[in-house]
C-alpha positions in Angstrom: -25.2 -1.0 13.2 -24.4 -1.3 9.6 -27.3 -1.4 7.1 -27.8 -4.5 5.0 -25.6 -4.3 1.9 -27.3 -3.7 -1.4 -26.2 -5.3 -4.7 -26.3 -2.1 -6.7 -23.0 -1.4 -8.5 -22.3 2.3 -8.2 -18.9 3.4 -9.2 -19.2 7.0 -8.3 -19.1 7.7 -4.5 -22.1 9.4 -3.1 -22.9 10.7 0.4 -25.7 10.1 2.9 -27.8 13.2 3.3 -27.2 13.0 7.0 -23.4 13.3 6.5 -22.6 10.4 8.8 -19.2 9.1 9.8 -19.3 6.8 6.8 -18.8 9.8 4.5 -15.0 9.7 5.2 -12.5 12.2 3.9 -11.5 12.1 0.2 -14.5 10.1 -0.8 -15.5 12.5 -3.6 -12.1 12.4 -5.2 -12.1 8.9 -6.6 -14.2 6.1 -8.2 -13.3 2.4 -7.5 -13.9 0.3 -10.5 -15.9 -2.9 -9.9 -16.5 -2.2 -6.2 -19.7 -0.9 -4.7 -18.8 2.3 -2.8 -22.1 4.1 -2.9 -21.6 5.6 0.6 -18.1 6.8 -0.4 -16.6 4.4 2.1 -14.2 1.6 1.0 -13.7 0.0 4.4 -16.3 -0.4 7.2 -15.5 -2.0 10.5 -18.1 -2.0 13.2 -18.1 -3.4 16.7 -15.1 -5.6 16.0 -14.0 -7.8 18.9 -10.9 -10.0 19.0 -9.7 -11.9 22.1 -6.6 -14.0 22.6 -6.7 -16.2 25.7 -8.8 -13.7 27.5 -6.8 -10.7 26.3 -9.0 -8.2 24.4 -6.9 -7.2 21.4 -9.8 -5.3 19.8 -12.7 -4.0 21.8 -15.9 -2.9 20.0 -13.7 -1.1 17.4 -15.3 1.1 14.8 -13.4 2.4 11.7 -14.5 3.8 8.4 -12.0 4.7 5.6 -13.1 6.7 2.6 -12.4 6.1 -1.1 -9.1 7.8 -2.0 -8.3 8.6 1.7 -4.9 8.5 3.3 -5.5 7.5 6.9 -2.8 7.2 9.6 -3.3 4.8 12.5 -1.3 5.6 15.6 -1.2 4.4 19.2 1.0 2.8 21.9 2.4 -0.7 21.6 -0.3 -3.2 22.3 -3.1 -0.8 21.1 -4.3 -3.3 18.5 -2.8 -1.9 15.3 -1.4 -5.2 14.0 -4.5 -7.1 15.0 -6.6 -4.5 13.1 -4.7 -5.2 9.9 -4.9 -8.9 10.5 -8.7 -8.7 10.7 -8.8 -6.7 7.4 -6.6 -9.1 5.6 -8.3 -12.3 6.9 -5.4 -13.5 8.9 -7.4 -13.2 12.1 -11.2 -13.8 12.3 -13.0 -11.4 14.7 -15.0 -13.0 17.5 -17.9 -10.6 16.6 -18.5 -7.5 14.5 -18.9 -6.4 10.9 -16.1 -6.0 8.4 -16.9 -4.9 4.8 -14.8 -3.9 1.8 -17.0 -1.6 -0.2 -20.7 -2.3 0.4 -21.0 -6.0 -0.4 -17.7 -7.9 0.3 -17.9 -9.4 3.8 -14.3 -9.8 4.8 -15.2 -12.1 7.7 -16.4 -14.7 5.1 -13.4 -14.5 2.8 -10.1 -16.2 2.8 -6.8 -14.3 2.8 -6.3 -15.1 -0.9 -9.8 -13.9 -1.8 -9.3 -10.7 0.1 -5.9 -10.0 -1.6 -7.5 -10.8 -5.0 -10.4 -8.5 -4.2 -8.1 -5.5 -4.0 -6.5 -5.2 -0.6 -2.7 -5.2 -0.4 -0.6 -5.3 2.7 3.0 -4.4 3.3 4.6 -5.6 6.5 7.3 -3.6 8.4 10.2 -5.7 7.3 10.5 -5.7 3.5 9.9 -9.0 1.8 11.4 -9.2 -1.7 13.0 -11.9 -3.8 16.6 -11.0 -3.2 18.2 -13.3 -5.8 16.0 -11.7 -8.5 16.4 -8.3 -10.2 14.2 -5.4 -9.4 12.5 -5.9 -12.8 11.9 -9.6 -12.1 10.4 -8.9 -8.7 7.9 -6.6 -10.3 7.3 -9.0 -13.2 6.6 -11.8 -10.7 4.2 -9.6 -8.7 1.9 -9.0 -11.7 -1.8 -9.9 -11.4 -1.7 -12.9 -13.7 -2.2 -16.6 -13.7 0.4 -18.0 -11.3 0.1 -21.7 -12.2 3.3 -23.5 -13.1 2.3 -24.1 -16.7 1.2 -20.6 -17.3 4.4 -19.2 -15.7 6.6 -21.4 -17.9 4.8 -20.2 -21.1 4.4 -16.6 -20.0 5.9 -13.7 -22.1 5.5 -10.1 -21.3 3.1 -8.1 -23.5 4.0 -4.5 -24.4 1.3 -3.3 -22.0 2.8 -5.3 -19.1 6.3 -3.9 -19.9 4.9 -0.4 -19.9 3.2 -1.0 -16.5 6.4 -2.3 -15.0 8.2 0.8 -16.4 5.5 3.0 -14.9 5.9 1.4 -11.5 9.7 1.7 -11.7 9.3 5.4 -12.3 6.8 5.8 -9.5 9.1 4.1 -6.9 12.3 5.8 -8.5 14.1 2.5 -9.2 14.5 2.9 -13.0 18.3 3.0 -12.7 18.2 -0.2 -10.5 15.9 -2.2 -12.8 18.6 -4.9 -13.5 20.1 -4.9 -10.0 19.6 -7.8 -7.7 17.1 -6.9 -5.0 19.4 -8.2 -2.3 21.9 -5.4 -3.2 19.4 -2.6 -2.6 19.5 -0.4 0.4 16.9 -0.9 3.1 14.8 2.0 1.9 15.0 0.8 -1.8 13.8 -2.6 -0.7 10.8 -0.9 1.0 10.1 1.0 -2.3 10.4 -2.2 -4.3 7.9 -4.0 -2.1 5.5 -1.1 -2.4 6.0 -1.4 -6.2 5.2 -5.1 -6.0 1.9 -4.2 -4.3 1.1 -1.6 -7.0 1.6 -4.3 -9.7 -1.5 -6.0 -8.1 -3.6 -2.8 -8.7 -4.9 -2.7 -5.1 -7.8 -0.4 -4.2 -6.8 -0.4 -0.5 -3.1 -0.4 0.7 -2.2 -1.3 4.3 1.3 -0.2 5.2 2.9 -1.1 8.5 5.6 1.4 9.7 6.9 2.0 6.1 9.6 4.5 7.1 11.2 2.5 9.9 15.0 2.5 9.4 14.9 4.9 6.4 17.1 7.9 6.0 15.7 11.4 6.1 15.8 11.6 2.3 14.0 8.3 1.9 11.4 9.3 4.4 10.7 12.5 2.5 10.4 10.6 -0.7 8.0 8.1 0.9 5.8 10.9 2.0 5.6 12.3 -1.5 5.0 8.8 -2.9 2.1 8.2 -0.5 0.5 11.5 -1.3 0.8 10.8 -5.0 -0.9 7.4 -4.5 -3.8 8.7 -2.5 -7.0 9.5 -4.4 -6.0 6.8 -6.9 -5.8 4.3 -4.0 -7.0 4.3 -0.5 -4.1 4.0 2.1 -4.1 3.0 5.7 -0.7 3.7 7.3 0.4 2.4 10.7 3.3 4.6 11.9 5.0 5.9 15.0 7.0 8.7 13.4 4.8 11.7 14.1 6.8 13.9 11.8 6.0 11.6 9.0 2.4 11.3 10.0 2.1 15.1 10.0 3.5 15.2 6.5 1.0 12.8 4.9 -2.2 12.4 6.9 -5.7 13.4 5.9 -7.1 12.0 9.0 -5.6 10.3 12.1 -7.1 7.5 14.2 -5.6 6.8 17.6 -6.0 3.3 19.1 -5.7 2.5 22.8 -6.5 -0.9 24.4 -8.2 -2.1 21.2 -10.6 0.8 20.7 -10.6 4.1 18.9 -9.5 6.7 21.5 -9.6 9.7 19.2 -10.0 10.6 15.5 -9.7 13.7 13.4 -7.1 16.0 12.0 -3.6 15.6 13.4 -3.8 19.1 15.1 -7.0 18.0 16.9 -5.6 14.6 18.0 -2.4 16.2 19.3 -4.3 18.5 21.6 -6.6 15.7 22.9 -5.9 15.3 26.6 -6.4 11.5 26.7 -4.1 11.1 23.6 -1.4 13.1 25.3 -1.8 11.1 28.5 -1.7 7.6 26.9 0.5 8.1 23.9 2.1 11.4 23.0 3.2 12.5 26.5 3.7 16.1 27.6 
């Protein structure tokens, strides 16, 4: 079981001498400002159980994601992938188990808003943007600022805020569409815009649900490059069925089956696992 959290604020990741599973891939590559990550792990889930009317959606699930890691979660329909993300973001409360962001933030005791404000951003499969607003206005609205009515009415963009929006526009390759209504964008461009809106919140952990569903080959290729560029500066957890895409981005792959971790490791290891082949990949 997880050790009792300590209050020490240590920005540089460190490793347990024993080299336990908590020392996840990529942990030495990044520091997370303001978050205690002394074991090099940004997300810790242990013995998580979730039941819905007797159905066990998550069953003693254990998962550790390292600072700066790009983790892919795969598995058949009904394996518990969506419920897993719901637990992390506070939408679903586990029946039992431990869920920590960093060393000291107990996700089971935080509201959805508090979890989002702490640095966890989630993108759903279907893009959700403000279609009547321009690309620039969507990013402006997504800023991490006071969202009260009075503050919004009086708000003017600072030069630093404008530079940040320009930076995100460049990252998601929508500079030329900055003044275009979001509703006129292609499906893939809407996906990129929503990712940009998440980036405006400066999240430390990004949860991305089937991000390349419905994309063209070119858009999928760009998404792979985008995610690889975001890793190390952010930690990413990507739920995806496209194994070609998974193979192009993953540091580490976790396979879920019947609410538990069936296998974990490099993609090559997972693809040759007999149980994974039997329940998910096929022969």
